[in-house]
C-alpha positions as CSV (number, residue, x, y, z in Angstrom):
1,X,-40.6,-48.7,8.9
2,X,-37.8,-48.7,6.5
3,X,-39.2,-45.7,4.8
4,X,-39.4,-43.9,8.1
5,X,-35.9,-44.5,8.8
6,X,-34.9,-43.4,5.5
7,X,-36.8,-40.3,5.8
8,X,-35.2,-39.5,9.0
9,X,-31.7,-40.1,7.8
10,X,-32.2,-37.7,4.8
11,X,-33.4,-35.1,7.3
12,X,-30.3,-35.6,9.6
13,X,-28.2,-35.2,6.4
14,X,-30.3,-31.9,5.4
15,X,-29.7,-30.5,8.9
16,X,-26.0,-31.3,9.0
17,X,-25.5,-29.8,5.5
18,X,-27.5,-26.8,6.6
19,X,-25.2,-26.4,9.7
20,X,-22.2,-26.9,7.6
21,X,-23.3,-23.9,5.3
22,X,-24.1,-21.8,8.3
23,X,-20.8,-22.6,9.9
24,X,-18.9,-21.7,6.8
25,X,-21.0,-18.6,6.3
26,X,-20.2,-17.4,10.1
27,X,-16.5,-18.2,9.7
28,X,-16.4,-16.2,6.4
29,X,-18.1,-13.1,7.9
30,X,-15.9,-13.3,11.0
31,X,-12.7,-13.4,8.9
32,X,-14.1,-10.3,6.9
33,X,-14.7,-8.5,10.3
34,X,-11.3,-9.4,11.6
35,X,-9.5,-8.1,8.3
36,X,-11.7,-4.9,8.5
37,X,-11.3,-4.5,12.1
38,X,-7.5,-4.7,12.1
39,X,-7.5,-1.9,9.5
40,X,-9.7,0.1,11.9
41,X,-7.2,-0.9,14.7
42,X,-4.3,0.4,12.5
43,X,-6.1,3.5,11.7
44,X,-6.8,4.3,15.3
45,X,-3.3,3.8,16.3
46,X,-2.3,6.1,13.6
47,X,-4.8,8.8,14.8
48,X,-3.6,8.7,18.4
49,X,-0.1,8.8,17.2
50,X,-1.0,11.9,15.2
51,X,-1.7,13.7,18.4
52,X,1.9,13.8,19.4
53,X,3.5,14.4,15.9
54,X,5.0,17.5,15.3
55,X,4.4,19.4,11.9
56,X,7.2,19.5,9.4
57,X,7.9,15.9,9.5
58,X,8.4,13.8,6.3
59,X,5.4,11.2,6.0
60,X,5.5,8.2,4.0
61,X,1.9,6.8,2.7
62,X,1.2,3.8,0.9
63,X,0.5,0.0,1.6
64,X,2.5,-2.7,3.1
65,X,5.6,-1.9,1.1
66,X,5.4,1.4,3.1
67,X,4.2,0.0,6.3
68,X,6.6,-2.9,6.9
69,X,9.4,-0.5,6.8
70,X,11.2,1.2,9.5
71,X,12.3,4.1,7.2
72,X,14.2,6.1,9.8
73,X,16.5,3.1,10.0
74,X,16.9,3.0,6.2
75,X,17.0,6.9,5.8
76,X,18.9,8.3,9.0
77,X,18.9,11.9,9.5
78,X,15.3,12.3,8.4
79,X,12.3,13.0,10.6
80,X,9.9,10.0,9.0
81,X,6.5,9.3,10.3
82,X,5.0,5.9,8.6
83,X,1.4,6.1,7.6
84,X,1.6,3.1,5.4
85,X,-1.5,0.6,6.0
86,X,-1.2,-3.2,5.0
87,X,-3.2,-4.0,2.0
88,X,-4.4,-0.3,1.0
89,X,-5.1,0.4,-2.4
90,X,-5.7,4.1,-3.8
91,X,-9.2,4.3,-2.6
92,X,-8.1,3.4,0.9
93,X,-5.5,6.0,0.7
94,X,-8.1,8.7,-0.5
95,X,-9.9,7.9,2.9
96,X,-7.0,8.3,5.1
97,X,-5.4,11.4,3.3
98,X,-7.3,14.1,5.5
99,X,-5.8,12.9,8.5
100,X,-2.3,12.7,7.0
101,X,-2.6,16.5,5.7
102,X,-3.6,17.4,9.1
103,X,-0.2,16.7,10.1
104,X,1.1,19.5,7.9
105,X,4.1,17.6,6.7
106,X,7.1,19.2,5.0
107,X,7.4,16.4,2.6
108,X,4.7,13.5,1.4
109,X,6.3,10.2,0.2
110,X,3.6,8.3,-1.7
111,X,4.1,4.5,-2.8
112,X,0.9,3.2,-3.7
113,X,-0.8,1.2,-6.5
114,X,0.3,-2.5,-6.4
115,X,-2.8,-3.5,-4.7
116,X,-4.9,-1.9,-7.5
117,X,-3.0,-4.5,-9.8
118,X,-3.2,-7.3,-7.6
119,X,-7.1,-6.6,-7.3
120,X,-7.5,-6.2,-11.0
121,X,-9.0,-2.6,-10.5
122,X,-9.6,-0.8,-13.7
123,X,-7.0,1.6,-14.5
124,X,-9.2,4.4,-15.3
125,X,-10.8,4.1,-11.7
126,X,-7.2,4.2,-10.4
127,X,-6.2,6.9,-12.3
128,X,-9.3,8.9,-11.4
129,X,-8.8,8.1,-7.6
130,X,-5.1,9.3,-7.9
131,X,-6.1,12.5,-9.6
132,X,-8.5,13.1,-6.7
133,X,-5.7,12.3,-4.1
134,X,-3.4,14.8,-6.1
135,X,-6.0,17.5,-6.4
136,X,-6.7,17.4,-2.4
137,X,-3.2,17.7,-1.7
138,X,-2.7,20.6,-4.2
139,X,-6.0,22.6,-2.8
140,X,-5.3,22.0,0.6
141,X,-1.6,21.7,0.9
142,X,0.3,23.1,-1.9
143,X,3.2,24.0,0.1
144,X,4.0,20.1,0.8
145,X,6.8,18.7,-1.3
146,X,5.3,15.5,-2.8
147,X,7.6,12.6,-4.0
148,X,5.8,9.7,-5.9
149,X,7.8,6.4,-6.0
150,X,7.3,4.5,-9.1
151,X,5.7,0.8,-8.5
152,X,8.5,-1.4,-7.6
153,X,9.2,-4.8,-9.3
154,X,7.9,-8.2,-8.5
155,X,9.1,-11.7,-9.6
156,X,7.4,-14.8,-10.4
157,X,7.4,-16.0,-6.9
158,X,4.3,-13.6,-6.6
159,X,1.4,-15.6,-7.6
160,X,-0.7,-12.5,-8.7
161,X,2.3,-10.7,-10.6
162,X,1.0,-8.2,-12.5
163,X,1.5,-7.9,-16.3
164,X,4.4,-5.7,-17.2
165,X,2.5,-3.3,-19.5
166,X,0.0,-2.6,-16.5
167,X,3.0,-1.6,-14.3
168,X,4.5,0.6,-17.0
169,X,1.2,2.3,-17.7
170,X,0.5,3.1,-14.2
171,X,4.1,4.5,-13.9
172,X,3.7,6.6,-16.8
173,X,0.7,8.0,-15.3
174,X,2.4,8.8,-12.2
175,X,5.3,10.5,-14.2
176,X,2.7,12.7,-16.1
177,X,1.2,13.8,-13.0
178,X,4.6,14.5,-11.2
179,X,5.4,16.7,-14.4
180,X,2.2,18.6,-14.4
181,X,2.1,19.2,-10.8
182,X,5.9,19.8,-10.1
183,X,6.0,16.8,-7.9
184,X,9.1,14.5,-7.7
185,X,9.1,11.4,-9.3
186,X,11.6,8.9,-7.8
187,X,12.3,6.0,-10.5
188,X,14.3,3.9,-8.2
189,X,12.5,0.5,-9.0
190,X,15.7,-0.8,-10.9
191,X,17.8,-0.7,-7.9
192,X,16.0,-3.7,-6.8
193,X,16.4,-5.7,-9.9
194,X,20.4,-5.7,-10.4
195,X,20.3,-7.6,-13.7
196,X,17.0,-9.6,-13.0
197,X,14.1,-9.2,-15.2
198,X,12.0,-8.5,-12.0
199,X,12.7,-8.2,-8.2
200,X,16.0,-9.8,-7.3
201,X,15.2,-12.7,-5.1
202,X,17.8,-11.7,-2.6
203,X,15.6,-8.6,-1.7
204,X,12.4,-10.7,-0.9
205,X,10.9,-13.9,0.3
206,X,7.6,-13.9,-1.5
207,X,8.4,-12.0,-4.9
208,X,6.8,-8.8,-3.8
209,X,7.6,-7.6,-0.1
210,X,11.0,-6.5,0.6
211,X,13.3,-7.9,3.2
212,X,15.8,-5.9,5.3
213,X,18.6,-6.2,2.3
214,X,15.8,-4.9,-0.1
215,X,14.7,-1.7,2.0
216,X,18.3,-1.0,2.6
217,X,18.9,-1.0,-1.1
218,X,15.5,1.1,-1.5
219,X,16.6,3.6,1.0
220,X,20.1,4.3,-0.7
221,X,18.3,4.7,-3.9
222,X,15.5,6.9,-2.4
223,X,17.8,9.3,-0.5
224,X,18.9,11.7,-3.2
225,X,14.9,12.4,-3.9
226,X,14.4,13.6,-0.4
227,X,15.2,17.1,1.2
228,X,16.4,17.5,4.7
229,X,15.6,20.8,5.9
230,X,16.0,23.1,2.9
231,X,18.4,20.8,1.0
232,X,18.4,17.8,-1.1
233,X,19.9,14.5,0.7
234,X,23.6,14.1,0.2
């Protein structure tokens, strides 16, 4: 009798453990679906907006550092279309690039790469993806003026802060590509440091993403690199 109770109790425990595992698996899959679905919603929103976007705009592409900003506020006088996508890395940008090129922008401003470092992607892989991105631009839209923004600084508040040599290697690659392809390379990260070793705490709440003060400073630093019509910003 006691053995039968113990056997039943053990069965209940096994069923409970199996149920907990199944629930955890379902929650994990659901969260992954939500993340993926949110990105799909953003991309769908962009495609709908693209239908009403005139040719000749200045288009910003990149990750959350791009998508979080109202660039028309920080760069008045420019017709800016924001096509940044939260959490995107270089592989993601390669996928959405054709939709952006279809807009026939006059200027394409790119800020991408910090998520490659956050995800510890192999540098050779990131460099190869960027090369494919730049080749597509040059092959299908050579008349577009391209501005590459260097990777911006982070600080110790960001738990996944990349090693400095990784940032410098990435920026050297961008500089090299800009020189070879006659792009404009915007070396403006130092504007967010102001004497600090990394990102000035006044410009961020988490060590990587910018607040309104940070974007205001960044916009001022970026302005000289952008064209308005046929002339450089003043």
